[in-house]
TIZA-705956 format. One record per atom (N, C-alpha, C, O): residue number from 1; atom name; x, y, z. Coordinates in steps of 0.2 Angstrom, whole numbers, padded with zeros to 4 digits, always signed. Each point is the difference from the previous one (the first is absolute). Layout:
BEGIN
+-----+------+-------+-------+-------+
! seq ! atom !    c1 !    c2 !    c3 !
+-----+------+-------+-------+-------+
! NUM !   CA !     X !     Y !     Z !
...
+-----+------+-------+-------+-------+
end
This chain:
BEGIN
+-----+------+-------+-------+-------+
! seq ! atom !    c1 !    c2 !    c3 !
+-----+------+-------+-------+-------+
!   1 !    N ! -0104 ! -0026 ! -0088 !
!   1 !   CA ! +0004 ! +0006 ! -0001 !
!   1 !    C ! +0008 ! -0002 ! -0001 !
!   1 !    O ! +0002 ! -0004 ! +0004 !
!   2 !    N ! +0001 ! +0007 ! -0009 !
!   2 !   CA ! +0007 ! -0002 ! -0001 !
!   2 !    C ! +0005 ! +0001 ! +0006 !
!   2 !    O ! +0004 ! -0004 ! +0001 !
!   3 !    N ! -0005 ! +0010 ! +0002 !
!   3 !   CA ! +0004 ! +0002 ! +0006 !
!   3 !    C ! +0000 ! -0005 ! +0005 !
!   3 !    O ! +0005 ! -0002 ! +0003 !
!   4 !    N ! -0011 ! -0001 ! -0001 !
!   4 !   CA ! -0001 ! -0005 ! +0005 !
!   4 !    C ! +0003 ! -0006 ! -0002 !
!   4 !    O ! +0004 ! -0003 ! +0004 !
!   5 !    N ! -0005 ! +0001 ! -0010 !
!   5 !   CA ! +0004 ! -0006 ! -0003 !
!   5 !    C ! +0007 ! +0000 ! +0001 !
!   5 !    O ! +0004 ! -0005 ! +0002 !
!   6 !    N ! -0001 ! +0011 ! -0004 !
!   6 !   CA ! +0007 ! +0001 ! +0001 !
!   6 !    C ! +0003 ! +0000 ! +0007 !
!   6 !    O ! +0005 ! -0003 ! +0002 !
!   7 !    N ! -0009 ! +0006 ! +0003 !
!   7 !   CA ! +0001 ! -0001 ! +0007 !
!   7 !    C ! +0000 ! -0007 ! +0002 !
!   7 !    O ! +0004 ! -0002 ! +0004 !
!   8 !    N ! -0009 ! -0001 ! -0006 !
!   8 !   CA ! -0001 ! -0008 ! +0002 !
!   8 !    C ! +0006 ! -0004 ! -0002 !
!   8 !    O ! +0003 ! -0004 ! +0003 !
!   9 !    N ! -0001 ! +0006 ! -0010 !
!   9 !   CA ! +0006 ! -0004 ! -0003 !
!   9 !    C ! +0007 ! +0002 ! +0004 !
!   9 !    O ! +0004 ! -0004 ! +0002 !
!  10 !    N ! -0004 ! +0010 ! +0000 !
!  10 !   CA ! +0006 ! +0002 ! +0004 !
!  10 !    C ! +0000 ! -0003 ! +0007 !
!  10 !    O ! +0005 ! -0003 ! +0002 !
!  11 !    N ! -0011 ! +0002 ! +0001 !
!  11 !   CA ! +0000 ! -0003 ! +0007 !
!  11 !    C ! +0002 ! -0007 ! -0001 !
!  11 !    O ! +0003 ! -0003 ! +0004 !
!  12 !    N ! -0006 ! +0000 ! -0009 !
!  12 !   CA ! +0001 ! -0007 ! -0002 !
!  12 !    C ! +0008 ! -0002 ! -0001 !
!  12 !    O ! +0003 ! -0004 ! +0003 !
!  13 !    N ! +0000 ! +0009 ! -0007 !
!  13 !   CA ! +0007 ! -0001 ! -0001 !
!  13 !    C ! +0004 ! +0001 ! +0007 !
!  13 !    O ! +0005 ! -0004 ! +0001 !
!  14 !    N ! -0007 ! +0008 ! +0003 !
!  14 !   CA ! +0004 ! +0001 ! +0006 !
!  14 !    C ! -0001 ! -0006 ! +0005 !
!  14 !    O ! +0004 ! -0002 ! +0003 !
!  15 !    N ! -0010 ! -0001 ! -0004 !
!  15 !   CA ! -0002 ! -0006 ! +0004 !
!  15 !    C ! +0005 ! -0006 ! -0002 !
!  15 !    O ! +0001 ! -0005 ! +0004 !
!  16 !    N ! +0002 ! +0005 ! -0010 !
!  16 !   CA ! +0004 ! -0005 ! -0002 !
!  16 !    C ! +0007 ! +0001 ! +0002 !
!  16 !    O ! +0005 ! -0004 ! -0001 !
!  17 !    N ! -0003 ! +0010 ! +0004 !
!  17 !   CA ! +0007 ! +0001 ! +0002 !
!  17 !    C ! +0001 ! -0002 ! +0007 !
!  17 !    O ! -0004 ! +0001 ! +0005 !
!  18 !    N ! +0009 ! -0005 ! -0004 !
!  18 !   CA ! +0001 ! -0003 ! +0007 !
!  18 !    C ! +0008 ! +0000 ! +0001 !
!  18 !    O ! +0004 ! -0004 ! -0002 !
!  19 !    N ! -0002 ! +0009 ! +0005 !
!  19 !   CA ! +0007 ! +0001 ! +0002 !
!  19 !    C ! +0002 ! -0004 ! +0006 !
!  19 !    O ! +0006 ! -0001 ! +0001 !
!  20 !    N ! -0010 ! -0003 ! +0002 !
!  20 !   CA ! +0002 ! -0004 ! +0006 !
!  20 !    C ! +0004 ! -0006 ! -0002 !
!  20 !    O ! +0004 ! -0002 ! +0004 !
!  21 !    N ! -0004 ! +0000 ! -0011 !
!  21 !   CA ! +0004 ! -0005 ! -0002 !
!  21 !    C ! +0007 ! +0002 ! -0003 !
!  21 !    O ! +0004 ! -0004 ! -0001 !
!  22 !    N ! -0003 ! +0011 ! +0001 !
!  22 !   CA ! +0006 ! +0003 ! -0002 !
!  22 !    C ! +0005 ! -0001 ! +0006 !
!  22 !    O ! -0001 ! +0001 ! +0005 !
!  23 !    N ! +0007 ! -0003 ! -0007 !
!  23 !   CA ! +0006 ! -0001 ! +0005 !
!  23 !    C ! +0002 ! +0008 ! +0001 !
!  23 !    O ! -0001 ! +0004 ! -0004 !
!  24 !    N ! +0005 ! -0004 ! +0010 !
!  24 !   CA ! +0002 ! +0007 ! +0002 !
!  24 !    C ! +0004 ! +0004 ! -0006 !
!  24 !    O ! +0000 ! +0006 ! -0001 !
!  25 !    N ! +0004 ! -0010 ! -0002 !
!  25 !   CA ! +0005 ! +0003 ! -0005 !
!  25 !    C ! -0005 ! +0002 ! -0006 !
!  25 !    O ! +0002 ! +0006 ! -0003 !
!  26 !    N ! -0007 ! -0009 ! +0001 !
!  26 !   CA ! -0004 ! +0002 ! -0006 !
!  26 !    C ! -0004 ! +0006 ! +0003 !
!  26 !    O ! +0000 ! +0005 ! -0004 !
!  27 !    N ! -0003 ! -0005 ! +0010 !
!  27 !   CA ! -0003 ! +0006 ! +0002 !
!  27 !    C ! +0004 ! +0006 ! +0000 !
!  27 !    O ! -0002 ! +0005 ! -0002 !
!  28 !    N ! +0008 ! -0006 ! +0005 !
!  28 !   CA ! +0005 ! +0005 ! +0000 !
!  28 !    C ! +0002 ! +0003 ! -0006 !
!  28 !    O ! +0000 ! +0006 ! -0001 !
!  29 !    N ! +0001 ! -0010 ! -0004 !
!  29 !   CA ! +0002 ! +0002 ! -0007 !
!  29 !    C ! -0006 ! +0004 ! -0004 !
!  29 !    O ! +0002 ! +0004 ! -0004 !
!  30 !    N ! -0008 ! -0006 ! +0006 !
!  30 !   CA ! -0006 ! +0004 ! -0003 !
!  30 !    C ! -0003 ! +0005 ! +0004 !
!  30 !    O ! -0005 ! +0002 ! -0002 !
!  31 !    N ! +0007 ! -0001 ! +0008 !
!  31 !   CA ! -0003 ! +0004 ! +0005 !
!  31 !    C ! -0001 ! +0007 ! -0003 !
!  31 !    O ! -0005 ! +0003 ! +0002 !
!  32 !    N ! +0010 ! +0000 ! -0005 !
!  32 !   CA ! -0001 ! +0007 ! -0002 !
!  32 !    C ! -0006 ! +0000 ! -0006 !
!  32 !    O ! -0004 ! +0005 ! +0001 !
!  33 !    N ! +0004 ! -0009 ! -0005 !
!  33 !   CA ! -0005 ! +0000 ! -0005 !
!  33 !    C ! -0007 ! -0002 ! +0003 !
!  33 !    O ! -0005 ! +0003 ! -0002 !
!  34 !    N ! +0005 ! -0008 ! +0007 !
!  34 !   CA ! -0006 ! -0001 ! +0003 !
!  34 !    C ! -0003 ! +0006 ! +0004 !
!  34 !    O ! -0006 ! +0001 ! +0000 !
!  35 !    N ! +0010 ! +0002 ! +0003 !
!  35 !   CA ! -0002 ! +0006 ! +0004 !
!  35 !    C ! -0003 ! +0005 ! -0004 !
!  35 !    O ! -0005 ! +0003 ! +0001 !
!  36 !    N ! +0009 ! -0001 ! -0007 !
!  36 !   CA ! -0003 ! +0005 ! -0005 !
!  36 !    C ! -0007 ! -0002 ! -0002 !
!  36 !    O ! -0004 ! +0004 ! +0000 !
!  37 !    N ! +0003 ! -0011 ! -0002 !
!  37 !   CA ! -0006 ! -0002 ! -0002 !
!  37 !    C ! -0006 ! +0000 ! +0005 !
!  37 !    O ! -0005 ! +0003 ! -0001 !
!  38 !    N ! +0007 ! -0005 ! +0007 !
!  38 !   CA ! -0005 ! +0001 ! +0006 !
!  38 !    C ! -0002 ! +0007 ! +0001 !
!  38 !    O ! -0006 ! +0001 ! +0002 !
!  39 !    N ! +0011 ! +0003 ! -0002 !
!  39 !   CA ! -0002 ! +0007 ! +0001 !
!  39 !    C ! -0004 ! +0003 ! -0005 !
!  39 !    O ! -0004 ! +0004 ! +0001 !
!  40 !    N ! +0005 ! -0006 ! -0007 !
!  40 !   CA ! -0004 ! +0003 ! -0006 !
!  40 !    C ! -0007 ! -0003 ! +0001 !
!  40 !    O ! -0005 ! +0004 ! -0002 !
!  41 !    N ! +0005 ! -0010 ! +0004 !
!  41 !   CA ! -0007 ! -0003 ! +0001 !
!  41 !    C ! -0004 ! +0003 ! +0005 !
!  41 !    O ! -0006 ! +0002 ! +0000 !
!  42 !    N ! +0010 ! +0000 ! +0006 !
!  42 !   CA ! -0003 ! +0003 ! +0005 !
!  42 !    C ! -0003 ! +0007 ! -0002 !
!  42 !    O ! -0005 ! +0002 ! +0002 !
!  43 !    N ! +0009 ! +0001 ! -0006 !
!  43 !   CA ! -0002 ! +0007 ! -0002 !
!  43 !    C ! -0006 ! +0000 ! -0004 !
!  43 !    O ! -0004 ! +0004 ! +0001 !
!  44 !    N ! +0004 ! -0009 ! -0006 !
!  44 !   CA ! -0006 ! +0000 ! -0004 !
!  44 !    C ! -0006 ! -0003 ! +0003 !
!  44 !    O ! -0006 ! +0003 ! -0001 !
!  45 !    N ! +0007 ! -0007 ! +0006 !
!  45 !   CA ! -0006 ! -0003 ! +0004 !
!  45 !    C ! -0003 ! +0006 ! +0004 !
!  45 !    O ! -0006 ! +0001 ! +0001 !
!  46 !    N ! +0011 ! +0003 ! +0002 !
!  46 !   CA ! -0003 ! +0006 ! +0004 !
!  46 !    C ! -0003 ! +0005 ! -0004 !
!  46 !    O ! -0005 ! +0003 ! +0002 !
!  47 !    N ! +0008 ! -0002 ! -0008 !
!  47 !   CA ! -0003 ! +0005 ! -0005 !
!  47 !    C ! -0007 ! -0002 ! -0001 !
!  47 !    O ! -0005 ! +0004 ! +0000 !
!  48 !    N ! +0003 ! -0010 ! -0002 !
!  48 !   CA ! -0006 ! -0002 ! -0002 !
!  48 !    C ! -0005 ! +0000 ! +0006 !
!  48 !    O ! -0006 ! +0003 ! +0000 !
!  49 !    N ! +0008 ! -0005 ! +0006 !
!  49 !   CA ! -0004 ! +0000 ! +0006 !
!  49 !    C ! -0001 ! +0007 ! +0002 !
!  49 !    O ! -0006 ! +0001 ! +0002 !
!  50 !    N ! +0011 ! +0003 ! -0002 !
!  50 !   CA ! -0002 ! +0007 ! +0001 !
!  50 !    C ! -0005 ! +0004 ! -0004 !
!  50 !    O ! -0004 ! +0004 ! +0002 !
!  51 !    N ! +0005 ! -0006 ! -0009 !
!  51 !   CA ! -0005 ! +0003 ! -0004 !
!  51 !    C ! -0007 ! -0003 ! +0001 !
!  51 !    O ! -0005 ! +0004 ! -0001 !
!  52 !    N ! +0004 ! -0010 ! +0003 !
!  52 !   CA ! -0007 ! -0002 ! +0002 !
!  52 !    C ! -0002 ! +0003 ! +0007 !
!  52 !    O ! -0006 ! +0003 ! +0000 !
!  53 !    N ! +0010 ! -0002 ! +0005 !
!  53 !   CA ! -0001 ! +0004 ! +0006 !
!  53 !    C ! -0002 ! +0007 ! -0001 !
!  53 !    O ! -0004 ! +0003 ! +0003 !
!  54 !    N ! +0008 ! +0000 ! -0008 !
!  54 !   CA ! -0001 ! +0007 ! -0002 !
!  54 !    C ! -0007 ! +0001 ! -0002 !
!  54 !    O ! -0003 ! +0006 ! +0000 !
!  55 !    N ! +0000 ! -0011 ! -0003 !
!  55 !   CA ! -0007 ! +0001 ! -0003 !
!  55 !    C ! -0005 ! -0002 ! +0006 !
!  55 !    O ! -0006 ! +0000 ! -0002 !
!  56 !    N ! +0008 ! -0001 ! +0008 !
!  56 !   CA ! -0005 ! -0001 ! +0005 !
!  56 !    C ! -0001 ! -0007 ! +0002 !
!  56 !    O ! -0005 ! -0002 ! +0004 !
!  57 !    N ! +0008 ! -0003 ! -0008 !
!  57 !   CA ! -0001 ! -0007 ! +0001 !
!  57 !    C ! +0005 ! -0003 ! +0005 !
!  57 !    O ! +0005 ! +0003 ! +0001 !
!  58 !    N ! -0007 ! -0009 ! +0001 !
!  58 !   CA ! +0004 ! -0003 ! +0005 !
!  58 !    C ! +0003 ! -0006 ! -0003 !
!  58 !    O ! -0003 ! -0004 ! -0004 !
!  59 !    N ! +0010 ! +0003 ! +0005 !
!  59 !   CA ! +0003 ! -0007 ! -0002 !
!  59 !    C ! +0000 ! -0004 ! +0006 !
!  59 !    O ! +0004 ! +0001 ! +0005 !
!  60 !    N ! -0007 ! -0007 ! -0006 !
!  60 !   CA ! +0000 ! -0004 ! +0006 !
!  60 !    C ! +0000 ! -0008 ! -0003 !
!  60 !    O ! -0001 ! -0001 ! -0005 !
!  61 !    N ! +0004 ! -0003 ! +0010 !
!  61 !   CA ! +0001 ! -0007 ! -0002 !
!  61 !    C ! -0007 ! -0003 ! +0000 !
!  61 !    O ! -0005 ! +0002 ! +0003 !
!  62 !    N ! +0004 ! -0006 ! -0008 !
!  62 !   CA ! -0007 ! -0004 ! -0001 !
!  62 !    C ! -0001 ! -0004 ! +0006 !
!  62 !    O ! +0004 ! -0003 ! +0003 !
!  63 !    N ! -0011 ! +0003 ! -0001 !
!  63 !   CA ! -0002 ! -0005 ! +0005 !
!  63 !    C ! +0001 ! -0007 ! -0002 !
!  63 !    O ! -0001 ! -0002 ! -0006 !
!  64 !    N ! +0003 ! -0002 ! +0011 !
!  64 !   CA ! +0000 ! -0007 ! -0002 !
!  64 !    C ! -0006 ! -0003 ! -0001 !
!  64 !    O ! -0005 ! +0002 ! +0003 !
!  65 !    N ! +0005 ! -0007 ! -0008 !
!  65 !   CA ! -0007 ! -0003 ! -0002 !
!  65 !    C ! -0003 ! -0004 ! +0005 !
!  65 !    O ! -0005 ! -0003 ! -0001 !
+-----+------+-------+-------+-------+
end
């Protein structure tokens, strides 16, 4: 399903982001944009999860193999 593939791609892209290597000046310079993007991501993730829950399904972390 294309939607699942797109969600996997988004998760993979996020996995490549590592702000721990940014110095404080860089983080400070990009904090407003970073905050906007993180809030937008949070909104969209909540929207998708809420839609699943509204259908009576549970969103749960996968069990460890």
